[in-house]
N, C-alpha and C positions, 0 to 999 in steps of 0.2 A: 664470441672473441671470435668464434666460427666462418662465420660471415670473414673474416680480414685472414682466413688460414690460406686461399690461395694467390691474394694480394703480397701474402707478408713471401711467399713458399717464391715466385718470379721476383719479386723483390733480393728478395737470398741468393737465386739463382743468379738473376740477373749481375748483382754485385762481386758474384764471386766471378763468372763471367768476365767481367769490365776490368777485376783487378787482376787474373790472370794475364788478361791481354794488354793491361797496358807495363806491367812487372816486367813486361819482354821490351818493351821500347825503351830505348838511351830517353832518363826523368827530361832533359830538355825538350824533345821530340813528346814527349808524352804531353807537358803542359804546355804544351804549341797548343799540342789538338783540344786541350781541354779547353785551353782560351778560345779557342775557335765555335767550340761546343757553345760558351757564357754565348757566345757574339748571333748565336742563332737563336740562344736562346729568347736574349733579347728580345731581340725580333717575333716569336712566335707564341712567345708565353705573356700572354694579358693578364692573366688572374696572379701572377706572382710580381710581376711586371707595376699591375695596381700600387699593391702592396711595396714594393720598395719604390716605389717613385713620390706615393705620399709621406712614407715617413722624413726620404731625405729633404721632403718639401718640408717639414714640422720644423727640422731639426734646422735649415737652413735657408728658408725661404726667405730671410729679411736679407741676408747678406748677398744670395746669388741666383741671378738670373735664369729663367726657365732652361733656357739654352745649358748652361751650367751646366745643373739640376742633371738633365736627359746625359750628358756625356757619366755623371758620377752613377748616375744607372747602370749606365751602360758598363763602363768599368766594375761596376760589383757581382752581376753577373759573371763576367771573365774571371773574375777573382774568387766567387764562391765556388765555381767550375772546378777553378785550378786547385783549391783546396778538398774537393772531395775527389779527385783523382792521388793528390797525397796521401789522405787518410784510405784507400785504397792500396796505396801502394807503401804503409806502415811497417806491413813486415821483412820489407828489405832494404831498412834503413839502418846501419851501422855505424859506428862511432867514425871510420873513416866519412861518412857522407856526410856527417853533422862536421867534420872539419873541414870538408870541400867547401859546404854553402854556406854554412849558418854558422855567425858571428856575433857574440855577445856587448856590444857596447862599454857594459862595464858589469863585469861577471863578478867582482869581488862585495858588492851590494847583496845577493846572496850567500858569496860564502862568509861573511861577516855576517849573517843573520845564523845560520847554522850555528857556528863559532859559540852563538850565546847560550847555548845547546839547552833549549826551552822547550822543541818542536819546533817547525817552518809553516805558517800558511802564504802559498801560491797560488795567488788568484787571479783569472785570465778572464776577457769578458769572449762575446763572438764578434771576434776581430783576427782578421787574418788566419793563418794556419793552427786555429788553437789546439787545436788538437796534434797538433807537431811542439809546439811548446811546449806541453805537457811530459809529451815521449822524451824530447830533452832535458826538461829538470831530473826526469827520472836517470840520467846519468850522471845527477850532482853527487852522489855517493850516498846518503841518509835511502831507507826504507820509501816509496815515494808511493800513496797510495789517490786515486782519482775518485770524486767524487760525480758521476753520470746521471744522466735521468733513466730510467726504464722507462724501455716501449711496450707494456704490454701486446698492445693489441699487432706486433711486428715484434715479438720476442724470436723467430730464427735468424733475422737478420739483423738486429740487440747482439744478440752472443754473438757474432758474426764480425764487429763489430768492435765488439768488448776481445775480441781473442785476440785480433792486430793490436789496441790499448796495450792489453795485458804482459807487457815484457817480461814481469813479476810474478808468479803466484798468488791468485787471488787481493791483484795491486788496485779492481775496480770495484770500490764502495757504492751504489743505489742512495737515493736520495733518502726513498722509503724505508731505509733500513733503521736499524737502531741509530740517535743519535752516539749512545755505547761505544760503537764500533768507530766514530771520529774521534772520541773526546778520547780512547785507546789512544789514537793515532797520536794525536798530541801528547800524550801522556809517557808514549813510548820515546821520546823525543824525533821521532819521523818528520817525514813529508807528507800534506795533506795540499791536494791541489782541486782547487774550485774556480767554478765563474762569478763574480760578481750583478751581471745581471741577468732577464727573466726570470721574475720572483714572484710571478702568475698569481694566482688569488692569494697566496698565503705570503707575497711581500709585505712590505713597507712600499708606501709613498716617498719620494724624493726628486728634487725637479734634477730631472734632465735634457739638457736643454731648453729650458725654458716652459718646460713642461711637466706634471707630475707625471713618474712612472714608477709601476711597483719591480723593485729589485727585491733579492733575497740580504738577510742577513747573517745568515749562518757562519758566517769566515769572522763576522764582526764579533758576532755572541762568544765564539769561542778565543781569539784573540786577547777579549775583557776578561773571561772568564780565569783565562791561562795565562795570561801573560804573555803569548807567543808571539813575533815579529810576524806581519802582514809584507809579501812581496808582489807588486801587482807587475802581472808578466804581460811586454803585448810585443807579439812577433808579428814584423812586416815585411811582407813581400818587395823586396829590390828588382828584383827583375828572374822573371822566371822561377829558375828554383834557389834563386838565391834572396836570404834573409837577413834579415839582425834581428835580436832583440833588446828591446828596451826596460829597462831594471826599473823600479822604482821601489824606496820605501816608502810604505804609509806609518808617518805618525801618527798613532792613534790617540786619542787625549781621552784621558779615565778621573772620571770627576766623583762617582762612585754613584751615580743617579745613571741606572744600566739601561735605561730607555733614552734620553736625552746624550745617551754615552753613541748609541747606535746613530740616532737622528743627524751627530754631528760627525759623525766620524763617517758615517752611512756618504754625505755629503761631499768629505771629503776628498770620496772614495770616484766620485761619480764626474767630479770637478777636473781629476786626475782621469776620469779615462775621458771625458767630453776632448780636454787640452789634447791629446792624442789621437780621438778619433778627425776632429776638425785638419788636421795635418794631412791624414790618411782617410778623407771617409767614405773612399770604393773599397775600402776592405775588411770596413762593421757588418755583420751582419743584419742587411736592414729586413731580409725575407718574412718574420716574424712582427705581428704587432705590437710597436714596441710597446706605447701610451694606450692598448687596450683598459687595461684596467687602471688608466688617472683616473684623477675626481673631477679634472678638469674639461669643461667643454665652451665650446668656439662660438659666438652667434653672432652670425654679419647677415647686414639689412641693409640693401642696397636701397642707392635715393636717388630715380632723375630728376628732383628738385620739386613735383607735383607734392604739394603738404596734403593730401587730403588722401592720397595711396600711401605715402610715404607714413602716417596716424594708424594706416592698420596693418601695416606690415609693424610696426611699431610695439601696439596689442596684441599682435601673435606671440611675440618676441617675450611681451611681457609673461603669457599663457605657459612658453614655451619653456621660461625663464625659471616659473614657478613649479613645471612639471617636475624640470632639474634640481628643482631644493628637495625637492620630498625625496628625489632618490637620493640625497647625501650627493649630491655631485653642483657642481661649483661653475655657475654659468656668467663667459663673459659676452657682454653684448656689446658688437662696434658696429657704427655705421659709416658706410664706403658711398660718396657720389660717385653715379655711373654719369658721364661728361661724353657723350656722342659726338663725333667732327661735323656733320650736319646732318637733318633729317634723312638724306639718303644714305647714310650710316644705318640708321637704325633698320631700314628696312633690309639692307646687305646680309648685318647682322641675322637678319632673322632669317631668309634666303640660305644662311649659311648649317646653321643651326639644327633647318632640318635634317639634312641627309648623315647624320652625322651620332655618330656611335660611340661610349663610352668607348672605347680604345681610342680614338679619333681625337678628343681633345683633350684626354688629360698629357701634359707636357707639350701641346702648341698654340693654343690659346694668338694663332696665326691672325683671325679673324678678329680678335678683339685690340692684338695692336696697333693693325692697320686704320678700326673705323672707329677705336676713344681716341677718345686726347693724350697728350702723354703720361700726365698726370695721375690720370684715371685712370689707364692701365697699367702701370707700373706699379699702384697702389693694389690692384686687384690683383696682379699676379704673383704678388710674393705674400696673401692672405691662404691659409690652411687652417678651414673651414670646420666644423663638422655640420654646423649649417648654417643653409643660409638660407632664408626670406626674401621673396620681393613681391610688387604688388605691381598690374600693370603688364599690358602684351608685347612693351619694348622689354624691358625688363625680364622677362620670364625667359626668354631667348639667352641674356646674359646667367642669369641663371642655372638655366639647364647648362651649359658652356664649363662655368666654372663647379658645379658643384662635380660634376664630372673628374674633374682635375685633380679635386681635393676628396674626392671620396667623400667628399659630406654630402648629407642626409636632405634633400630640395623642396623648401614650404614658397608655391606659386597662388598668389590670391587676384583673385579676378579671373579669365578667361585667357588663356596664354594664346602668343601670336602667332598661329600657323603650324604650331605642335601641338599632338597630342595631349592627352591629358596623363595618360600609362607615362609620359616620359616623366615624371615628378613622382616623386612620395607621397605627397600631401596634393590638394591642389584644393581653393578655397573659394568658393562662388557663389553669389547670392543667388537663388530662385529667379531672379528676373532676365537672367543669362542663360535660363535655362539648359545646366548642368547634366550631363548625362548622371547615368545612374553606377556609380566603379564604387571600389571598395575603398581606393583612397582619394572621391573627389565628395569633400562637407559641404553641406550645403546651408548657404543661414537668407534670413533674411533683410538685413539690407547689410550695409559695409559697419566693418570692425571700426572699433576707433577705439579711445585710449577715456571715454568717463564712466568714471565710478566715483562712488562715494569719496575717495581717497580726491581724485582729482578736479572735483567740483570744491570742496571746501578748502584747498588750494587755491587754486581758482579763483572761489570768492574774497578770499583774506587778500591777493593780488590787489584784485582790483579794489578792495574795497581801502586799501592802503594808497592808492592812486586816489582816489575819491574816498576821503572821510565822509561827507556826508551821507554815504550810503548806508553806513554804519548805523545810522537815528533809527529809532522806531520807526520803522515802516508800515503802509496798508500791503495791503494784498497786490502781488505785483506780478505785470505779464513782460514777459521778456520778447525785444521782437526781433527777429535774424532775419535781414532783406537780403539778398542775391540779389541776379544782374544776370549780363548776357554771357552764354556763351553760345558755344560753335551751333547748335541744335535750339536756341533757346532765345527767344528778345521778350526781353521783360516788359509790362503793359505802362502805360506812363497813367493812363484810368484807373487800371486799376490799384497802383499805389495811393492815386487819390482819394478813391473808394475805402480802398482796407485805413487810409491814417483815419480819413469822416471817423468811419465804423468806433476806432481807436478810440479818439479822441470824445465822443458822445460816451461810449460806456464807461472811460476811465474817469468825467467826470459826473455821469449817474451813479455811478458806482464806491469809487473814492478809491478808486486804484492809482497806483504809479506803474510807470509805462517806464521799461531800460530798452534804449532802440541803440540799433548799428544794425552799420550799411556793410556791402564786401566792396575788394578792390574789385567786383565786376561790376557795379552797378553802376548804371552809364551816368555823364553827369547832368543831363535833366532830371534824371531821379533824383537827386542827392540834393540838387537846390530845389525840389519842392519837398524836400523833406526837410528841408533845413529852415525854409522858411514856414516851416505846418510847426515845427513842434520845436526849434528853437526857440524859446520865451513862454513854452506850455508850459503852467504850473506843475501839472502832472505826470511833465517828461521829468525825472531825476535821476538820466545819463542819456546821451545822444554822442555817439560816435560814426566819424563820417572816413571810413578806411584808409579815403585815398588821402584822408589829410593827417590822419594820427592814425595808424593801423598799432593798433595794442594788443599784444602776445595775448594775454589771459581779456578779452575781451566776450569771446565767447561762452568761453570754461565759466567765466564768472558771472555770465548771463545765465546760464543754464542755472547754476547754482543758488543765484538770490533771487528765479523766479517762481512764483507759482503753477503759473499760464507763460508755455512757450508758444511762438504762432511764428512759425515760418514758413517761406515761398519756397515753392513745389520745383527750384531752375536746381536743387544740390542731392543729389543722394546723400553722397555724407552728409550734408549738414541736417536732414532732415532724419538719418539716422543715429545722427550723435544727440537730436535732439529729442527721440524716442526710449535714447537709453539713457536721459536722464532721472526718471522715473518720475515728471514731472507729466501733465494734462499736459497734450500737443495738437496742435489748429494747424495746420498745413493751407493754405490758401492758394491758391489757381491765381498766379498771376500772367499768366504769356499770355503774350502776344503771337507770336509768333515760331510757329513748333514746327520739325521735320527731323523726319526720322525716330520718332520718342516715343513708339511702342513700347521697347523694353520700362522706358522709364516710366510709363501709366502702370506699365506692368507692374513695376513695384508700390505706388502710392495707390492702388487699387490693393495691393495682398493688403499693404499694412494696414488700408483701412478695414480691408474686409477682417484681420485679427485683431483690431480696435487696439490697436496700437498708436493711432493716428485718427480724427478727424479730420476729413478732406471735406472744404465748405469755398465757394464764395466770396469774394471781398466785402460785399455788399451783405453774407449774413452774418458778417467775423462778429457786433456785439450781439444778436439774438445766440450764438454762441455760446460768446464768451459767459452770456446772464444763465444759460442752462448750467454752463459747469459749476456758478457760483451758487446755483439754488441747490440744485442735485447731487452736486459733489458726487459724480461718479465715480466708480473703482479704477483707480489708474493698471491701465498694464503696461512693463514694464518691458522693453525692446530688449534680447540678451541671448547674444548668440555664442556668448562665451563658450557655456558652459556644453554647448555642441561642441563649438572645438578644441577645446580643452580632451574632451572626450578622444575626438581623430589625433589629436598629437600626442593620446597615450600611446597609441594602438604603431607610432614610428620612435618611440623612444628607444 
């Protein structure tokens, strides 16, 4: 504790001097000055502002706009500073002060509870001037004891504040003291004051604004054990020093099952607290991490409509969800579409995000509001995520902006657009993109995907249900995934023709079944060739022309049902999925025109070198398949999930 001595002493002296200064001022002037200090804090105290904003957005993100949330954040700073000044001025609060500035909405509630002569528990939250509410209750008649948290690191300052609270001898009890002291208060028919929030590690999880939070149960346990009434107290600032006190008696349900009763009554207490906080959100003390001990985590996956990139994000979300589950946390994964107004907007978002720092983005989102389609922006602006996952350069900028707004941990897949990788908590990049050597960058061999044994079984079953003939006793099967044209790739008609000729020869000579699917990128002339050569071919058990009948389970089903996979070399994601399936994979070179494909070649050569795939020319297909059938080489399965899982462990 020695290292805190100087800080504690400085706080003590500062509190004494400020208390002396503010008590010299008229109360209205003191609180006006406190409000001004709160306004300054709102603009300068970025650390606490980020916490306050994130908490309020968690509570009200679905019902309030960003502009409304920012107004609440500012008022929260102002009210909190006014509360601090009132605490420093507690020694000058007299009965006359209370009569002048405080009114009870219905004082009979607490008077009737006292008359029950069973002791009384007065509960509050860190709401309004909660310290003042306990001082006011001390004037009700019976002896009043306050439960306070002991700050060992700042013992001198803590002692000073307790001297302000302690209008009667020994009226403050610390949480760590023996429960017998608290029990004695109730048994002596006295009043015990404590708070019903900030349960910490020892609290019980209950729903608070739609998400589980840790809340203390001491008040409810005492009420259940000794049949003592509980009156919830909320002091609300109306204007400057003027307050009103709302009192609500909690109707305690008691069935004899203590733990069940605690759960039921705690929910009831939180619903009451929520009702009041919703009316006066700026008066709750949002400065601590309200949901720090929650067992729920929100995972948001961003989707810009590119299926391959979405699958990579979903694969990471599955790994993340599994890691959270191992920690007894409940992940909720939501996919949200990101739709830019136009291609120009994508570039502008990227440019806006480059100079942006964490404090700039939170509570702003101006660029997203201007550059995204309205429904997309409105959905994204209301999320409060714990993790945000995106794949692709255009979404990396949106991820960065949103993760700053939500205080979420960001996971970006593939190379970020214009942004340095150190802007994210984790960046997952394939080796062929030449990722930098950084602690937060993990390298993969291929594109992440959803392929695993459960997925393959599910997709195979769906494909068989669509084509029952596939369920018959089948010979060894070759699955063929034919791609098509991209911006940098043109598939060769002649190469595909040679591929099909080789397939037909080896299928007939070796009694093999062919399952064949084209892609939506396959050009029309190549589709016609496939249809002419394979439609009606006896060994072709399945022919799917994607542009005529795009079956969702085609790729997964073919991967699951085949012994050998042949994939064309145009798609990194398709080759990665094949190599992850745990089957023999042959990648056939079918490029007619190739521009700026050095990265693509590095990817294929790396996988071939590591023996995840065989990279061959179309005219060598039958010979390669024959060698596989005769030699039965060991399959080396591509699996980047362990690498990614280890990296995710570090950010959980």
